[in-house]
C-alpha positions, 0 to 999 in steps of 0.5 A: 521903424517904430510907428508908435507915438511916445507918451510922457506923463506929467502931473498925471496928464499925458502929453504926446511928444511927437504928435503934430500940433495945429498952429493954435495948439502951438501958440497955446503951449507957448502962451502957457509956458510964458505964463508959467515961466517954463522957458529958458533964455536962448542965449543960455541954451546956445551957451550950454550947447557950445560948451557941451559940444565944444563949438 
């Protein structure tokens, strides 16, 4: 099993996709996504998953 952490570059900044986060870091990311409106409505996500996987 590969033990490396995958890194994604977004706008020149590196973001650790699978790195553990503290509660404060998670809440900060959620707050930032709400402020920037970078989120999807849960009903749309569920609908997409149902149609994609035939559920």
